[in-house]
PDB file of N, CA, C and O in Angstrom:
ATOM      1  N   MET A   1       0.845  -1.159   0.000  1.00  0.00           N
ATOM      2  CA  MET A   1       0.000   0.000   0.000  1.00  0.00           C
ATOM      3  C   MET A   1       0.900   1.234   0.000  1.00  0.00           C
ATOM      4  O   MET A   1       1.925   1.270   0.681  1.00  0.00           O
ATOM      5  N   THR A   2       0.507   2.225  -0.761  1.00  0.00           N
ATOM      6  CA  THR A   2       1.218   3.492  -0.822  1.00  0.00           C
ATOM      7  C   THR A   2       0.211   4.615  -0.637  1.00  0.00           C
ATOM      8  O   THR A   2      -0.895   4.567  -1.175  1.00  0.00           O
ATOM      9  N   ALA A   3       0.600   5.614   0.122  1.00  0.00           N
ATOM     10  CA  ALA A   3      -0.262   6.778   0.316  1.00  0.00           C
ATOM     11  C   ALA A   3       0.552   8.032   0.049  1.00  0.00           C
ATOM     12  O   ALA A   3       1.749   8.078   0.331  1.00  0.00           O
ATOM     13  N   GLU A   4      -0.097   9.037  -0.490  1.00  0.00           N
ATOM     14  CA  GLU A   4       0.589  10.271  -0.833  1.00  0.00           C
ATOM     15  C   GLU A   4       0.630  11.268   0.309  1.00  0.00           C
ATOM     16  O   GLU A   4       1.381  12.242   0.253  1.00  0.00           O
ATOM     17  N   SER A   5      -0.161  11.041   1.338  1.00  0.00           N
ATOM     18  CA  SER A   5      -0.148  11.926   2.491  1.00  0.00           C
ATOM     19  C   SER A   5      -0.505  11.120   3.732  1.00  0.00           C
ATOM     20  O   SER A   5      -1.186  10.098   3.653  1.00  0.00           O
ATOM     21  N   ALA A   6      -0.039  11.594   4.865  1.00  0.00           N
ATOM     22  CA  ALA A   6      -0.357  10.919   6.126  1.00  0.00           C
ATOM     23  C   ALA A   6      -1.853  10.973   6.402  1.00  0.00           C
ATOM     24  O   ALA A   6      -2.411  10.044   6.985  1.00  0.00           O
ATOM     25  N   ASP A   7      -2.500  12.046   5.989  1.00  0.00           N
ATOM     26  CA  ASP A   7      -3.940  12.172   6.231  1.00  0.00           C
ATOM     27  C   ASP A   7      -4.723  11.072   5.516  1.00  0.00           C
ATOM     28  O   ASP A   7      -5.777  10.649   5.992  1.00  0.00           O
ATOM     29  N   ARG A   8      -4.216  10.614   4.385  1.00  0.00           N
ATOM     30  CA  ARG A   8      -4.849   9.498   3.664  1.00  0.00           C
ATOM     31  C   ARG A   8      -4.314   8.157   4.166  1.00  0.00           C
ATOM     32  O   ARG A   8      -5.019   7.148   4.135  1.00  0.00           O
ATOM     33  N   GLU A   9      -3.072   8.155   4.626  1.00  0.00           N
ATOM     34  CA  GLU A   9      -2.401   6.931   5.049  1.00  0.00           C
ATOM     35  C   GLU A   9      -2.941   6.389   6.374  1.00  0.00           C
ATOM     36  O   GLU A   9      -3.153   5.184   6.507  1.00  0.00           O
ATOM     37  N   ILE A  10      -3.161   7.250   7.336  1.00  0.00           N
ATOM     38  CA  ILE A  10      -3.562   6.798   8.674  1.00  0.00           C
ATOM     39  C   ILE A  10      -4.836   5.955   8.644  1.00  0.00           C
ATOM     40  O   ILE A  10      -4.848   4.881   9.246  1.00  0.00           O
ATOM     41  N   PRO A  11      -5.906   6.384   7.975  1.00  0.00           N
ATOM     42  CA  PRO A  11      -7.096   5.520   7.916  1.00  0.00           C
ATOM     43  C   PRO A  11      -6.821   4.175   7.235  1.00  0.00           C
ATOM     44  O   PRO A  11      -7.379   3.154   7.636  1.00  0.00           O
ATOM     45  N   LEU A  12      -5.962   4.170   6.205  1.00  0.00           N
ATOM     46  CA  LEU A  12      -5.614   2.917   5.532  1.00  0.00           C
ATOM     47  C   LEU A  12      -4.851   1.980   6.469  1.00  0.00           C
ATOM     48  O   LEU A  12      -5.094   0.773   6.491  1.00  0.00           O
ATOM     49  N   ILE A  13      -3.934   2.547   7.232  1.00  0.00           N
ATOM     50  CA  ILE A  13      -3.162   1.734   8.177  1.00  0.00           C
ATOM     51  C   ILE A  13      -4.086   1.168   9.245  1.00  0.00           C
ATOM     52  O   ILE A  13      -3.965   0.000   9.613  1.00  0.00           O
ATOM     53  N   ARG A  14      -4.998   1.978   9.741  1.00  0.00           N
ATOM     54  CA  ARG A  14      -5.947   1.494  10.756  1.00  0.00           C
ATOM     55  C   ARG A  14      -6.825   0.367  10.213  1.00  0.00           C
ATOM     56  O   ARG A  14      -7.184  -0.556  10.943  1.00  0.00           O
ATOM     57  N   GLU A  15      -7.164   0.450   8.943  1.00  0.00           N
ATOM     58  CA  GLU A  15      -8.026  -0.557   8.330  1.00  0.00           C
ATOM     59  C   GLU A  15      -7.248  -1.820   7.956  1.00  0.00           C
ATOM     60  O   GLU A  15      -7.688  -2.931   8.251  1.00  0.00           O
ATOM     61  N   GLN A  16      -6.092  -1.651   7.306  1.00  0.00           N
ATOM     62  CA  GLN A  16      -5.377  -2.789   6.745  1.00  0.00           C
ATOM     63  C   GLN A  16      -4.293  -3.352   7.658  1.00  0.00           C
ATOM     64  O   GLN A  16      -3.880  -4.499   7.482  1.00  0.00           O
ATOM     65  N   ARG A  17      -3.831  -2.582   8.612  1.00  0.00           N
ATOM     66  CA  ARG A  17      -2.833  -2.990   9.599  1.00  0.00           C
ATOM     67  C   ARG A  17      -1.611  -3.678   8.983  1.00  0.00           C
ATOM     68  O   ARG A  17      -1.341  -4.845   9.267  1.00  0.00           O
ATOM     69  N   PRO A  18      -0.880  -2.953   8.142  1.00  0.00           N
ATOM     70  CA  PRO A  18       0.326  -3.529   7.531  1.00  0.00           C
ATOM     71  C   PRO A  18       1.420  -3.729   8.573  1.00  0.00           C
ATOM     72  O   PRO A  18       1.349  -3.194   9.679  1.00  0.00           O
ATOM     73  N   ASP A  19       2.409  -4.494   8.209  1.00  0.00           N
ATOM     74  CA  ASP A  19       3.502  -4.726   9.133  1.00  0.00           C
ATOM     75  C   ASP A  19       4.781  -4.859   8.339  1.00  0.00           C
ATOM     76  O   ASP A  19       4.973  -5.898   7.708  1.00  0.00           O
ATOM     77  N   PRO A  20       5.656  -3.896   8.324  1.00  0.00           N
ATOM     78  CA  PRO A  20       5.699  -2.616   9.014  1.00  0.00           C
ATOM     79  C   PRO A  20       5.206  -1.476   8.136  1.00  0.00           C
ATOM     80  O   PRO A  20       4.727  -1.690   7.023  1.00  0.00           O
ATOM     81  N   VAL A  21       5.333  -0.252   8.664  1.00  0.00           N
ATOM     82  CA  VAL A  21       5.040   0.957   7.903  1.00  0.00           C
ATOM     83  C   VAL A  21       6.368   1.658   7.631  1.00  0.00           C
ATOM     84  O   VAL A  21       7.149   1.905   8.550  1.00  0.00           O
ATOM     85  N   LEU A  22       6.615   1.973   6.371  1.00  0.00           N
ATOM     86  CA  LEU A  22       7.757   2.812   6.003  1.00  0.00           C
ATOM     87  C   LEU A  22       7.217   4.224   5.849  1.00  0.00           C
ATOM     88  O   LEU A  22       6.364   4.481   5.000  1.00  0.00           O
ATOM     89  N   MET A  23       7.709   5.129   6.665  1.00  0.00           N
ATOM     90  CA  MET A  23       7.132   6.470   6.776  1.00  0.00           C
ATOM     91  C   MET A  23       8.118   7.523   6.314  1.00  0.00           C
ATOM     92  O   MET A  23       9.284   7.514   6.708  1.00  0.00           O
ATOM     93  N   ASP A  24       7.644   8.430   5.477  1.00  0.00           N
ATOM     94  CA  ASP A  24       8.421   9.603   5.096  1.00  0.00           C
ATOM     95  C   ASP A  24       8.076  10.702   6.094  1.00  0.00           C
ATOM     96  O   ASP A  24       6.914  10.843   6.475  1.00  0.00           O
ATOM     97  N   ILE A  25       9.051  11.471   6.517  1.00  0.00           N
ATOM     98  CA  ILE A  25       8.783  12.546   7.471  1.00  0.00           C
ATOM     99  C   ILE A  25       8.126  13.736   6.794  1.00  0.00           C
ATOM    100  O   ILE A  25       7.222  14.352   7.359  1.00  0.00           O
ATOM    101  N   HIS A  26       8.572  14.064   5.589  1.00  0.00           N
ATOM    102  CA  HIS A  26       8.089  15.260   4.899  1.00  0.00           C
ATOM    103  C   HIS A  26       6.977  14.892   3.928  1.00  0.00           C
ATOM    104  O   HIS A  26       7.230  14.460   2.804  1.00  0.00           O
ATOM    105  N   MET A  27       5.745  15.073   4.383  1.00  0.00           N
ATOM    106  CA  MET A  27       4.569  14.806   3.551  1.00  0.00           C
ATOM    107  C   MET A  27       3.632  16.002   3.663  1.00  0.00           C
ATOM    108  O   MET A  27       3.687  16.755   4.635  1.00  0.00           O
ATOM    109  N   PRO A  28       2.782  16.168   2.672  1.00  0.00           N
ATOM    110  CA  PRO A  28       1.800  17.251   2.775  1.00  0.00           C
ATOM    111  C   PRO A  28       0.821  16.972   3.917  1.00  0.00           C
ATOM    112  O   PRO A  28       0.521  15.818   4.220  1.00  0.00           O
ATOM    113  N   GLY A  29       0.336  18.027   4.536  1.00  0.00           N
ATOM    114  CA  GLY A  29      -0.599  17.845   5.658  1.00  0.00           C
ATOM    115  C   GLY A  29       0.149  17.394   6.899  1.00  0.00           C
ATOM    116  O   GLY A  29       1.171  17.977   7.262  1.00  0.00           O
ATOM    117  N   THR A  30      -0.350  16.373   7.539  1.00  0.00           N
ATOM    118  CA  THR A  30       0.277  15.828   8.740  1.00  0.00           C
ATOM    119  C   THR A  30       1.639  15.241   8.380  1.00  0.00           C
ATOM    120  O   THR A  30       1.744  14.430   7.460  1.00  0.00           O
ATOM    121  N   ASP A  31       2.691  15.651   9.111  1.00  0.00           N
ATOM    122  CA  ASP A  31       4.014  15.107   8.783  1.00  0.00           C
ATOM    123  C   ASP A  31       4.180  13.695   9.346  1.00  0.00           C
ATOM    124  O   ASP A  31       3.352  13.224  10.126  1.00  0.00           O
ATOM    125  N   GLY A  32       5.246  13.038   8.944  1.00  0.00           N
ATOM    126  CA  GLY A  32       5.467  11.652   9.313  1.00  0.00           C
ATOM    127  C   GLY A  32       5.632  11.418  10.805  1.00  0.00           C
ATOM    128  O   GLY A  32       5.215  10.379  11.316  1.00  0.00           O
ATOM    129  N   LEU A  33       6.239  12.376  11.515  1.00  0.00           N
ATOM    130  CA  LEU A  33       6.400  12.199  12.962  1.00  0.00           C
ATOM    131  C   LEU A  33       5.062  12.289  13.682  1.00  0.00           C
ATOM    132  O   LEU A  33       4.789  11.499  14.585  1.00  0.00           O
ATOM    133  N   GLU A  34       4.240  13.233  13.294  1.00  0.00           N
ATOM    134  CA  GLU A  34       2.907  13.333  13.911  1.00  0.00           C
ATOM    135  C   GLU A  34       2.056  12.126  13.542  1.00  0.00           C
ATOM    136  O   GLU A  34       1.303  11.619  14.373  1.00  0.00           O
ATOM    137  N   ALA A  35       2.170  11.665  12.304  1.00  0.00           N
ATOM    138  CA  ALA A  35       1.438  10.466  11.896  1.00  0.00           C
ATOM    139  C   ALA A  35       1.871   9.268  12.744  1.00  0.00           C
ATOM    140  O   ALA A  35       1.038   8.461  13.156  1.00  0.00           O
ATOM    141  N   THR A  36       3.169   9.157  13.003  1.00  0.00           N
ATOM    142  CA  THR A  36       3.666   8.067  13.852  1.00  0.00           C
ATOM    143  C   THR A  36       3.107   8.185  15.257  1.00  0.00           C
ATOM    144  O   THR A  36       2.683   7.189  15.843  1.00  0.00           O
ATOM    145  N   ARG A  37       3.102   9.396  15.802  1.00  0.00           N
ATOM    146  CA  ARG A  37       2.533   9.599  17.153  1.00  0.00           C
ATOM    147  C   ARG A  37       1.072   9.143  17.190  1.00  0.00           C
ATOM    148  O   ARG A  37       0.650   8.473  18.132  1.00  0.00           O
ATOM    149  N   LEU A  38       0.316   9.506  16.175  1.00  0.00           N
ATOM    150  CA  LEU A  38      -1.095   9.119  16.122  1.00  0.00           C
ATOM    151  C   LEU A  38      -1.252   7.601  16.056  1.00  0.00           C
ATOM    152  O   LEU A  38      -2.113   7.032  16.727  1.00  0.00           O
ATOM    153  N   LEU A  39      -0.425   6.953  15.254  1.00  0.00           N
ATOM    154  CA  LEU A  39      -0.493   5.497  15.133  1.00  0.00           C
ATOM    155  C   LEU A  39      -0.087   4.811  16.429  1.00  0.00           C
ATOM    156  O   LEU A  39      -0.699   3.818  16.822  1.00  0.00           O
ATOM    157  N   LYS A  40       0.932   5.326  17.092  1.00  0.00           N
ATOM    158  CA  LYS A  40       1.415   4.701  18.323  1.00  0.00           C
ATOM    159  C   LYS A  40       0.459   4.924  19.495  1.00  0.00           C
ATOM    160  O   LYS A  40       0.472   4.149  20.451  1.00  0.00           O
ATOM    161  N   ARG A  41      -0.362   5.959  19.439  1.00  0.00           N
ATOM    162  CA  ARG A  41      -1.358   6.209  20.498  1.00  0.00           C
ATOM    163  C   ARG A  41      -2.637   5.398  20.315  1.00  0.00           C
ATOM    164  O   ARG A  41      -3.446   5.292  21.237  1.00  0.00           O
ATOM    165  N   ASP A  42      -2.817   4.832  19.136  1.00  0.00           N
ATOM    166  CA  ASP A  42      -4.039   4.099  18.801  1.00  0.00           C
ATOM    167  C   ASP A  42      -3.831   2.612  19.096  1.00  0.00           C
ATOM    168  O   ASP A  42      -2.916   1.995  18.550  1.00  0.00           O
ATOM    169  N   ILE A  43      -4.661   2.045  19.942  1.00  0.00           N
ATOM    170  CA  ILE A  43      -4.518   0.637  20.331  1.00  0.00           C
ATOM    171  C   ILE A  43      -4.561  -0.297  19.126  1.00  0.00           C
ATOM    172  O   ILE A  43      -3.965  -1.373  19.159  1.00  0.00           O
ATOM    173  N   ARG A  44      -5.259   0.102  18.064  1.00  0.00           N
ATOM    174  CA  ARG A  44      -5.354  -0.736  16.864  1.00  0.00           C
ATOM    175  C   ARG A  44      -4.058  -0.783  16.073  1.00  0.00           C
ATOM    176  O   ARG A  44      -3.820  -1.733  15.327  1.00  0.00           O
ATOM    177  N   THR A  45      -3.215   0.237  16.229  1.00  0.00           N
ATOM    178  CA  THR A  45      -2.017   0.333  15.401  1.00  0.00           C
ATOM    179  C   THR A  45      -0.723   0.497  16.199  1.00  0.00           C
ATOM    180  O   THR A  45       0.355   0.565  15.609  1.00  0.00           O
ATOM    181  N   SER A  46      -0.809   0.561  17.506  1.00  0.00           N
ATOM    182  CA  SER A  46       0.383   0.841  18.317  1.00  0.00           C
ATOM    183  C   SER A  46       1.460  -0.236  18.192  1.00  0.00           C
ATOM    184  O   SER A  46       2.638   0.047  18.409  1.00  0.00           O
ATOM    185  N   HIS A  47       1.081  -1.444  17.851  1.00  0.00           N
ATOM    186  CA  HIS A  47       2.036  -2.553  17.726  1.00  0.00           C
ATOM    187  C   HIS A  47       2.766  -2.574  16.378  1.00  0.00           C
ATOM    188  O   HIS A  47       3.738  -3.311  16.215  1.00  0.00           O
ATOM    189  N   ILE A  48       2.313  -1.785  15.432  1.00  0.00           N
ATOM    190  CA  ILE A  48       2.893  -1.810  14.086  1.00  0.00           C
ATOM    191  C   ILE A  48       4.233  -1.075  14.092  1.00  0.00           C
ATOM    192  O   ILE A  48       4.294   0.096  14.468  1.00  0.00           O
ATOM    193  N   PRO A  49       5.306  -1.752  13.676  1.00  0.00           N
ATOM    194  CA  PRO A  49       6.594  -1.058  13.592  1.00  0.00           C
ATOM    195  C   PRO A  49       6.562   0.033  12.524  1.00  0.00           C
ATOM    196  O   PRO A  49       6.052  -0.173  11.423  1.00  0.00           O
ATOM    197  N   VAL A  50       7.112   1.188  12.865  1.00  0.00           N
ATOM    198  CA  VAL A  50       7.197   2.314  11.932  1.00  0.00           C
ATOM    199  C   VAL A  50       8.672   2.625  11.715  1.00  0.00           C
ATOM    200  O   VAL A  50       9.405   2.923  12.658  1.00  0.00           O
ATOM    201  N   ILE A  51       9.088   2.550  10.466  1.00  0.00           N
ATOM    202  CA  ILE A  51      10.466   2.868  10.095  1.00  0.00           C
ATOM    203  C   ILE A  51      10.423   4.113   9.223  1.00  0.00           C
ATOM    204  O   ILE A  51       9.784   4.130   8.171  1.00  0.00           O
ATOM    205  N   VAL A  52      11.106   5.144   9.673  1.00  0.00           N
ATOM    206  CA  VAL A  52      11.141   6.406   8.948  1.00  0.00           C
ATOM    207  C   VAL A  52      12.261   6.358   7.928  1.00  0.00           C
ATOM    208  O   VAL A  52      13.373   5.925   8.230  1.00  0.00           O
ATOM    209  N   VAL A  53      11.960   6.802   6.724  1.00  0.00           N
ATOM    210  CA  VAL A  53      12.972   6.958   5.680  1.00  0.00           C
ATOM    211  C   VAL A  53      13.104   8.454   5.448  1.00  0.00           C
ATOM    212  O   VAL A  53      12.129   9.134   5.130  1.00  0.00           O
ATOM    213  N   MET A  54      14.324   8.957   5.613  1.00  0.00           N
ATOM    214  CA  MET A  54      14.511  10.405   5.511  1.00  0.00           C
ATOM    215  C   MET A  54      15.716  10.739   4.649  1.00  0.00           C
ATOM    216  O   MET A  54      16.646   9.943   4.519  1.00  0.00           O
ATOM    217  N   ALA A  55      15.687  11.924   4.063  1.00  0.00           N
ATOM    218  CA  ALA A  55      16.736  12.351   3.143  1.00  0.00           C
ATOM    219  C   ALA A  55      18.072  12.541   3.848  1.00  0.00           C
ATOM    220  O   ALA A  55      19.115  12.168   3.311  1.00  0.00           O
ATOM    221  N   ARG A  56      18.047  13.107   5.027  1.00  0.00           N
ATOM    222  CA  ARG A  56      19.306  13.321   5.752  1.00  0.00           C
ATOM    223  C   ARG A  56      18.993  13.438   7.237  1.00  0.00           C
ATOM    224  O   ARG A  56      17.978  14.008   7.637  1.00  0.00           O
ATOM    225  N   ALA A  57      19.875  12.894   8.026  1.00  0.00           N
ATOM    226  CA  ALA A  57      19.720  12.983   9.476  1.00  0.00           C
ATOM    227  C   ALA A  57      20.584  14.139   9.979  1.00  0.00           C
ATOM    228  O   ALA A  57      21.785  14.188   9.712  1.00  0.00           O
ATOM    229  N   MET A  58      19.978  15.046  10.691  1.00  0.00           N
ATOM    230  CA  MET A  58      20.690  16.192  11.246  1.00  0.00           C
ATOM    231  C   MET A  58      20.714  16.061  12.766  1.00  0.00           C
ATOM    232  O   MET A  58      20.023  15.215  13.334  1.00  0.00           O
ATOM    233  N   ASP A  59      21.510  16.898  13.417  1.00  0.00           N
ATOM    234  CA  ASP A  59      21.554  16.887  14.875  1.00  0.00           C
ATOM    235  C   ASP A  59      20.144  17.059  15.424  1.00  0.00           C
ATOM    236  O   ASP A  59      19.405  17.945  14.996  1.00  0.00           O
ATOM    237  N   GLY A  60      19.783  16.218  16.359  1.00  0.00           N
ATOM    238  CA  GLY A  60      18.467  16.294  16.979  1.00  0.00           C
ATOM    239  C   GLY A  60      17.409  15.447  16.302  1.00  0.00           C
ATOM    240  O   GLY A  60      16.377  15.153  16.905  1.00  0.00           O
ATOM    241  N   ASP A  61      17.646  15.046  15.049  1.00  0.00           N
ATOM    242  CA  ASP A  61      16.654  14.239  14.336  1.00  0.00           C
ATOM    243  C   ASP A  61      16.438  12.888  15.010  1.00  0.00           C
ATOM    244  O   ASP A  61      15.302  12.434  15.149  1.00  0.00           O
ATOM    245  N   ARG A  62      17.519  12.250  15.425  1.00  0.00           N
ATOM    246  CA  ARG A  62      17.412  10.922  16.043  1.00  0.00           C
ATOM    247  C   ARG A  62      16.478  10.971  17.244  1.00  0.00           C
ATOM    248  O   ARG A  62      15.588  10.131  17.379  1.00  0.00           O
ATOM    249  N   GLU A  63      16.680  11.950  18.111  1.00  0.00           N
ATOM    250  CA  GLU A  63      15.860  12.071  19.309  1.00  0.00           C
ATOM    251  C   GLU A  63      14.400  12.335  18.955  1.00  0.00           C
ATOM    252  O   GLU A  63      13.500  11.737  19.544  1.00  0.00           O
ATOM    253  N   ALA A  64      14.164  13.224  18.002  1.00  0.00           N
ATOM    254  CA  ALA A  64      12.792  13.544  17.602  1.00  0.00           C
ATOM    255  C   ALA A  64      12.095  12.327  17.006  1.00  0.00           C
ATOM    256  O   ALA A  64      10.914  12.091  17.261  1.00  0.00           O
ATOM    257  N   ILE A  65      12.827  11.563  16.217  1.00  0.00           N
ATOM    258  CA  ILE A  65      12.273  10.376  15.575  1.00  0.00           C
ATOM    259  C   ILE A  65      11.924   9.320  16.619  1.00  0.00           C
ATOM    260  O   ILE A  65      10.837   8.742  16.587  1.00  0.00           O
ATOM    261  N   LEU A  66      12.844   9.072  17.537  1.00  0.00           N
ATOM    262  CA  LEU A  66      12.589   8.072  18.575  1.00  0.00           C
ATOM    263  C   LEU A  66      11.497   8.539  19.539  1.00  0.00           C
ATOM    264  O   LEU A  66      10.676   7.734  19.978  1.00  0.00           O
ATOM    265  N   ASP A  67      11.482   9.831  19.872  1.00  0.00           N
ATOM    266  CA  ASP A  67      10.436  10.367  20.753  1.00  0.00           C
ATOM    267  C   ASP A  67       9.045  10.228  20.142  1.00  0.00           C
ATOM    268  O   ASP A  67       8.058  10.081  20.862  1.00  0.00           O
ATOM    269  N   ALA A  68       8.968  10.275  18.818  1.00  0.00           N
ATOM    270  CA  ALA A  68       7.672  10.130  18.144  1.00  0.00           C
ATOM    271  C   ALA A  68       7.194   8.681  18.166  1.00  0.00           C
ATOM    272  O   ALA A  68       6.023   8.410  17.896  1.00  0.00           O
ATOM    273  N   GLY A  69       8.097   7.743  18.487  1.00  0.00           N
ATOM    274  CA  GLY A  69       7.714   6.341  18.554  1.00  0.00           C
ATOM    275  C   GLY A  69       8.182   5.500  17.383  1.00  0.00           C
ATOM    276  O   GLY A  69       7.793   4.339  17.258  1.00  0.00           O
ATOM    277  N   CYS A  70       9.014   6.071  16.521  1.00  0.00           N
ATOM    278  CA  CYS A  70       9.501   5.323  15.369  1.00  0.00           C
ATOM    279  C   CYS A  70      10.423   4.202  15.830  1.00  0.00           C
ATOM    280  O   CYS A  70      11.119   4.323  16.838  1.00  0.00           O
ATOM    281  N   ASP A  71      10.412   3.117  15.075  1.00  0.00           N
ATOM    282  CA  ASP A  71      11.204   1.943  15.419  1.00  0.00           C
ATOM    283  C   ASP A  71      12.534   1.878  14.674  1.00  0.00           C
ATOM    284  O   ASP A  71      13.365   1.026  14.984  1.00  0.00           O
ATOM    285  N   GLY A  72      12.750   2.747  13.712  1.00  0.00           N
ATOM    286  CA  GLY A  72      13.993   2.791  12.965  1.00  0.00           C
ATOM    287  C   GLY A  72      14.003   3.990  12.044  1.00  0.00           C
ATOM    288  O   GLY A  72      12.956   4.579  11.770  1.00  0.00           O
ATOM    289  N   TYR A  73      15.193   4.360  11.558  1.00  0.00           N
ATOM    290  CA  TYR A  73      15.293   5.557  10.712  1.00  0.00           C
ATOM    291  C   TYR A  73      16.529   5.558   9.833  1.00  0.00           C
ATOM    292  O   TYR A  73      17.407   6.397  10.035  1.00  0.00           O
ATOM    293  N   PRO A  74      16.637   4.660   8.871  1.00  0.00           N
ATOM    294  CA  PRO A  74      17.789   4.729   7.962  1.00  0.00           C
ATOM    295  C   PRO A  74      17.713   5.993   7.106  1.00  0.00           C
ATOM    296  O   PRO A  74      16.648   6.333   6.592  1.00  0.00           O
ATOM    297  N   ALA A  75      18.826   6.680   6.956  1.00  0.00           N
ATOM    298  CA  ALA A  75      18.858   7.890   6.137  1.00  0.00           C
ATOM    299  C   ALA A  75      19.095   7.518   4.677  1.00  0.00           C
ATOM    300  O   ALA A  75      19.743   6.513   4.384  1.00  0.00           O
ATOM    301  N   LYS A  76      18.565   8.334   3.760  1.00  0.00           N
ATOM    302  CA  LYS A  76      18.801   8.141   2.337  1.00  0.00           C
ATOM    303  C   LYS A  76      20.228   8.552   2.015  1.00  0.00           C
ATOM    304  O   LYS A  76      20.741   9.418   2.724  1.00  0.00           O
ATOM    305  N   PRO A  77      20.907   8.027   1.037  1.00  0.00           N
ATOM    306  CA  PRO A  77      20.371   7.010   0.151  1.00  0.00           C
ATOM    307  C   PRO A  77      20.276   5.666   0.867  1.00  0.00           C
ATOM    308  O   PRO A  77      21.209   5.243   1.550  1.00  0.00           O
ATOM    309  N   VAL A  78      19.169   5.024   0.704  1.00  0.00           N
ATOM    310  CA  VAL A  78      18.928   3.752   1.363  1.00  0.00           C
ATOM    311  C   VAL A  78      19.575   2.642   0.546  1.00  0.00           C
ATOM    312  O   VAL A  78      19.346   2.522  -0.657  1.00  0.00           O
ATOM    313  N   ARG A  79      20.357   1.863   1.195  1.00  0.00           N
ATOM    314  CA  ARG A  79      20.926   0.664   0.596  1.00  0.00           C
ATOM    315  C   ARG A  79      19.917  -0.443   0.819  1.00  0.00           C
ATOM    316  O   ARG A  79      19.646  -0.803   1.965  1.00  0.00           O
ATOM    317  N   TYR A  80      19.352  -0.991  -0.245  1.00  0.00           N
ATOM    318  CA  TYR A  80      18.205  -1.864  -0.101  1.00  0.00           C
ATOM    319  C   TYR A  80      18.495  -3.088   0.759  1.00  0.00           C
ATOM    320  O   TYR A  80      17.603  -3.541   1.476  1.00  0.00           O
ATOM    321  N   LYS A  81      19.711  -3.644   0.716  1.00  0.00           N
ATOM    322  CA  LYS A  81      20.016  -4.799   1.564  1.00  0.00           C
ATOM    323  C   LYS A  81      20.005  -4.412   3.033  1.00  0.00           C
ATOM    324  O   LYS A  81      19.502  -5.156   3.875  1.00  0.00           O
ATOM    325  N   LYS A  82      20.563  -3.239   3.337  1.00  0.00           N
ATOM    326  CA  LYS A  82      20.540  -2.762   4.721  1.00  0.00           C
ATOM    327  C   LYS A  82      19.111  -2.450   5.152  1.00  0.00           C
ATOM    328  O   LYS A  82      18.725  -2.731   6.287  1.00  0.00           O
ATOM    329  N   MET A  83      18.328  -1.871   4.247  1.00  0.00           N
ATOM    330  CA  MET A  83      16.943  -1.543   4.558  1.00  0.00           C
ATOM    331  C   MET A  83      16.142  -2.816   4.831  1.00  0.00           C
ATOM    332  O   MET A  83      15.383  -2.876   5.798  1.00  0.00           O
ATOM    333  N   LEU A  84      16.308  -3.822   3.993  1.00  0.00           N
ATOM    334  CA  LEU A  84      15.604  -5.089   4.215  1.00  0.00           C
ATOM    335  C   LEU A  84      16.038  -5.733   5.525  1.00  0.00           C
ATOM    336  O   LEU A  84      15.219  -6.308   6.241  1.00  0.00           O
ATOM    337  N   ALA A  85      17.321  -5.635   5.834  1.00  0.00           N
ATOM    338  CA  ALA A  85      17.810  -6.178   7.108  1.00  0.00           C
ATOM    339  C   ALA A  85      17.185  -5.425   8.282  1.00  0.00           C
ATOM    340  O   ALA A  85      16.835  -6.033   9.293  1.00  0.00           O
ATOM    341  N   ARG A  86      17.043  -4.102   8.153  1.00  0.00           N
ATOM    342  CA  ARG A  86      16.423  -3.290   9.213  1.00  0.00           C
ATOM    343  C   ARG A  86      14.961  -3.686   9.388  1.00  0.00           C
ATOM    344  O   ARG A  86      14.490  -3.841  10.514  1.00  0.00           O
ATOM    345  N   VAL A  87      14.249  -3.848   8.287  1.00  0.00           N
ATOM    346  CA  VAL A  87      12.836  -4.253   8.357  1.00  0.00           C
ATOM    347  C   VAL A  87      12.730  -5.624   9.006  1.00  0.00           C
ATOM    348  O   VAL A  87      11.899  -5.835   9.890  1.00  0.00           O
ATOM    349  N   GLU A  88      13.567  -6.549   8.572  1.00  0.00           N
ATOM    350  CA  GLU A  88      13.533  -7.899   9.147  1.00  0.00           C
ATOM    351  C   GLU A  88      13.822  -7.883  10.640  1.00  0.00           C
ATOM    352  O   GLU A  88      13.143  -8.564  11.408  1.00  0.00           O
ATOM    353  N   LYS A  89      14.826  -7.112  11.065  1.00  0.00           N
ATOM    354  CA  LYS A  89      15.153  -7.006  12.484  1.00  0.00           C
ATOM    355  C   LYS A  89      13.987  -6.414  13.264  1.00  0.00           C
ATOM    356  O   LYS A  89      13.662  -6.889  14.352  1.00  0.00           O
ATOM    357  N   THR A  90      13.361  -5.387  12.718  1.00  0.00           N
ATOM    358  CA  THR A  90      12.230  -4.746  13.387  1.00  0.00           C
ATOM    359  C   THR A  90      11.086  -5.732  13.551  1.00  0.00           C
ATOM    360  O   THR A  90      10.440  -5.762  14.598  1.00  0.00           O
ATOM    361  N   LEU A  91      10.832  -6.528  12.541  1.00  0.00           N
ATOM    362  CA  LEU A  91       9.747  -7.509  12.614  1.00  0.00           C
ATOM    363  C   LEU A  91      10.066  -8.619  13.610  1.00  0.00           C
ATOM    364  O   LEU A  91       9.157  -9.176  14.227  1.00  0.00           O
ATOM    365  N   ASP A  92      11.348  -8.947  13.772  1.00  0.00           N
ATOM    366  CA  ASP A  92      11.749  -9.992  14.712  1.00  0.00           C
ATOM    367  C   ASP A  92      11.689  -9.542  16.159  1.00  0.00           C
ATOM    368  O   ASP A  92      11.542 -10.368  17.060  1.00  0.00           O
ATOM    369  N   ASP A  93      11.802  -8.217  16.396  1.00  0.00           N
ATOM    370  CA  ASP A  93      11.816  -7.690  17.771  1.00  0.00           C
ATOM    371  C   ASP A  93      10.498  -7.859  18.484  1.00  0.00           C
ATOM    372  O   ASP A  93      10.368  -7.463  19.642  1.00  0.00           O
TER     373      ASP A  93
END
């Protein structure tokens, strides 16, 4: 499933309950961190691992991402083998 905005994505996640969610931080409307907070506060979706994919990690980003409830945050460019390993590890946890 792919969504163009968190406002469209959140209802889909609540309905379909994918495992995991790959989240972009910069989206129109609700950003990825707020979307993650909403998902983690909802009993229907709080168990779903959320991995943020971001263009670049800056000072303070790690803390903000983890505080929002994200389970991982590989920075772009994403190496697909590392990304798959991260997803697999998250699912195993």
